[in-house]
C-alpha positions as CSV (number, residue, x, y, z in Angstrom):
1,M,4.9,-9.6,21.4
2,I,7.6,-7.2,20.5
3,Y,5.9,-3.6,20.2
4,F,9.0,-1.7,19.2
5,L,12.8,-1.7,18.9
6,R,15.4,0.9,19.5
7,G,18.9,0.4,18.2
8,K,21.6,0.7,15.7
9,I,21.3,-1.0,12.0
10,T,24.1,-3.4,11.6
11,T,22.9,-5.1,8.4
12,I,21.0,-4.0,5.5
13,D,20.0,-7.1,3.2
14,G,17.3,-7.0,0.5
15,D,14.1,-5.9,2.1
16,T,15.4,-6.3,5.7
17,I,17.4,-4.6,8.2
18,V,19.1,-5.9,11.4
19,V,18.7,-3.7,14.5
20,D,21.2,-4.3,17.3
21,V,19.4,-3.9,20.5
22,R,21.7,-4.2,23.3
23,D,24.0,-6.8,21.6
24,V,20.9,-8.9,20.3
25,G,20.2,-8.4,16.6
26,Y,16.7,-8.3,15.3
27,Q,16.0,-9.1,11.5
28,V,13.2,-6.9,10.5
29,L,11.1,-6.7,7.4
30,V,10.6,-3.1,6.3
31,S,8.6,-1.5,3.6
32,H,11.3,1.2,2.5
33,V,14.6,-0.3,3.1
34,D,16.3,2.8,1.0
35,D,15.2,5.0,4.0
36,Y,17.8,3.3,6.3
37,S,21.7,3.3,6.5
38,L,24.3,1.2,8.4
39,N,25.0,2.5,12.0
40,Q,21.8,4.5,11.9
41,E,19.9,4.7,15.3
42,V,16.4,3.6,14.7
43,F,13.0,3.5,16.4
44,L,10.6,1.0,14.8
45,Y,7.2,-0.1,15.7
46,T,7.0,-3.9,15.1
47,Y,4.5,-6.8,14.2
48,T,5.4,-10.3,14.9
49,V,4.4,-12.6,12.1
50,V,4.0,-16.2,13.4
51,R,3.2,-18.8,10.9
52,E,3.6,-22.9,11.1
53,D,6.5,-22.6,8.9
54,D,8.1,-19.2,9.4
55,Q,8.3,-16.4,11.7
56,Y,9.6,-12.9,11.4
57,L,9.3,-9.3,12.4
58,V,7.9,-6.6,10.5
59,G,8.9,-3.0,11.0
60,F,7.3,0.2,10.7
61,S,8.7,4.0,10.9
62,S,5.2,5.5,12.3
63,L,2.3,4.1,14.1
64,E,0.2,5.3,11.0
65,E,2.0,2.8,8.7
66,K,1.5,0.0,11.1
67,K,-2.2,0.7,11.2
68,V,-2.6,0.7,7.5
69,F,-0.5,-2.7,7.5
70,L,-2.7,-4.1,10.1
71,S,-5.8,-3.2,8.4
72,L,-4.7,-4.4,4.7
73,I,-3.7,-7.8,6.4
74,K,-7.2,-8.3,7.4
75,V,-8.4,-8.1,3.6
76,K,-9.0,-11.7,2.4
77,G,-6.1,-12.9,0.3
78,L,-3.6,-10.5,1.6
79,G,-0.8,-11.6,3.7
80,P,1.9,-9.7,5.6
81,K,4.5,-10.1,2.8
82,T,2.1,-9.1,0.0
83,V,1.2,-6.1,2.1
84,I,4.8,-5.0,2.8
85,N,5.8,-5.2,-0.7
86,A,2.7,-3.3,-1.8
87,L,3.6,-0.5,0.7
88,S,7.3,-0.7,-0.7
89,A,6.0,0.7,-3.9
90,T,3.8,3.6,-2.5
91,T,3.2,5.5,0.7
92,V,0.7,5.3,3.5
93,E,-1.1,8.4,2.1
94,G,-1.0,7.1,-1.5
95,I,-2.9,4.0,-0.2
96,K,-5.5,5.9,1.7
97,N,-6.0,8.3,-1.2
98,A,-6.6,5.6,-3.6
99,I,-9.3,3.8,-1.2
100,A,-10.8,7.2,-0.5
101,A,-11.0,7.9,-4.3
102,N,-12.2,4.3,-5.2
103,N,-9.2,4.1,-7.4
104,I,-8.7,0.4,-8.2
105,A,-6.3,1.1,-10.9
106,Y,-3.7,2.6,-8.4
107,L,-4.0,-0.2,-6.1
108,K,-4.0,-3.0,-8.8
109,K,-0.6,-1.6,-10.1
110,L,1.1,-2.3,-6.6
111,P,3.1,-5.6,-6.4
112,G,1.0,-8.6,-5.6
113,I,-2.4,-6.7,-5.8
114,G,-4.7,-7.6,-8.5
115,V,-8.2,-6.3,-9.7
116,K,-10.0,-8.6,-7.2
117,A,-7.9,-7.6,-4.3
118,A,-7.9,-4.2,-5.1
119,G,-11.7,-3.9,-5.1
120,Q,-11.8,-6.0,-2.0
121,I,-9.4,-3.4,-0.3
122,I,-11.6,-0.5,-1.0
123,L,-14.8,-2.2,0.0
124,D,-13.4,-3.6,3.4
125,L,-11.3,-0.6,4.2
126,K,-12.9,2.5,2.7
127,G,-14.8,3.5,6.0
128,E,-12.2,2.2,8.3
129,L,-9.2,4.1,7.0
130,T,-10.9,7.2,5.5
131,G,-14.0,7.6,7.2
132,I,-15.7,7.6,3.8
133,K,-18.0,5.0,3.0
134,G,-18.5,3.8,-0.8
135,D,-17.6,1.5,-3.4
136,P,-15.2,1.4,-6.4
137,S,-17.6,1.9,-9.2
138,V,-16.5,5.5,-10.2
139,Y,-13.2,4.2,-11.5
140,E,-14.8,1.1,-13.1
141,E,-17.3,3.3,-14.8
142,V,-14.5,5.7,-16.2
143,Y,-12.3,2.7,-17.1
144,D,-15.4,1.3,-19.1
145,A,-15.9,4.7,-20.9
146,L,-12.5,5.3,-21.9
147,K,-12.4,1.8,-23.3
148,V,-15.3,2.6,-25.4
149,L,-13.7,5.7,-26.6
150,G,-11.0,3.4,-27.8
151,F,-8.2,3.7,-25.5
152,K,-6.1,0.7,-24.6
153,G,-6.4,-0.8,-21.2
154,A,-2.8,-0.5,-20.2
155,A,-2.9,3.3,-21.0
156,I,-6.0,3.8,-19.2
157,D,-4.7,1.8,-16.1
158,R,-1.4,4.1,-16.1
159,V,-3.7,7.2,-16.1
160,L,-6.2,6.1,-13.6
161,A,-3.4,5.0,-11.2
162,T,-2.3,8.8,-11.2
163,I,-5.7,10.1,-10.2
164,N,-6.8,10.2,-6.5
165,E,-9.5,12.6,-6.2
166,K,-11.7,12.3,-3.3
167,N,-15.3,12.4,-3.6
168,A,-15.0,12.9,-7.3
169,S,-17.8,12.1,-9.7
170,A,-17.2,9.7,-12.7
171,E,-17.6,12.8,-15.0
172,D,-14.8,14.6,-12.9
173,V,-12.4,11.5,-13.2
174,L,-13.2,11.1,-16.7
175,K,-12.3,14.8,-17.6
176,I,-9.0,14.4,-15.6
177,A,-8.2,11.2,-17.4
178,L,-8.9,12.5,-20.9
179,K,-6.8,15.5,-20.3
180,K,-3.8,13.3,-19.3
181,L,-4.4,10.7,-22.1
182,R,-4.6,13.5,-24.7
183,K,-1.1,14.7,-23.9
């Protein structure tokens, strides 16, 4: 297994970069390709994905990002490419905050993550990534309450995806959501 790479970026193509390490080019899938530039010296932690019909390296700018990635790929139904695409749309802190706040709306707006996967992420990883145990019922309760009040599902999802309050009650989240929806 390759634990890390240190070298110079020679190519940026789509969501991958090529890192030249002593005249050997390693193609690496990364979450935020815009953070890199040609000829930049980089240090990346890596994870090697080996499948029957595919193998590739995934790169991370920090051990924390790698830890979150490794936790997420353990969740049923989430593969490495889905997880790296989700990480591309947010930050490690954003994901951890959403899990801590039981915020299904935030997680399901990430590419490749649906309602079922978002709920499973929270149930599986809440204690592991945040040190807090719990379930996603607060945001489900607020969603249902806002629906009863006549708000549209898409608007509710958009607003709930912006709220990541740790240890907030349904009442607290509902107040914040109502303020945002009335603007």
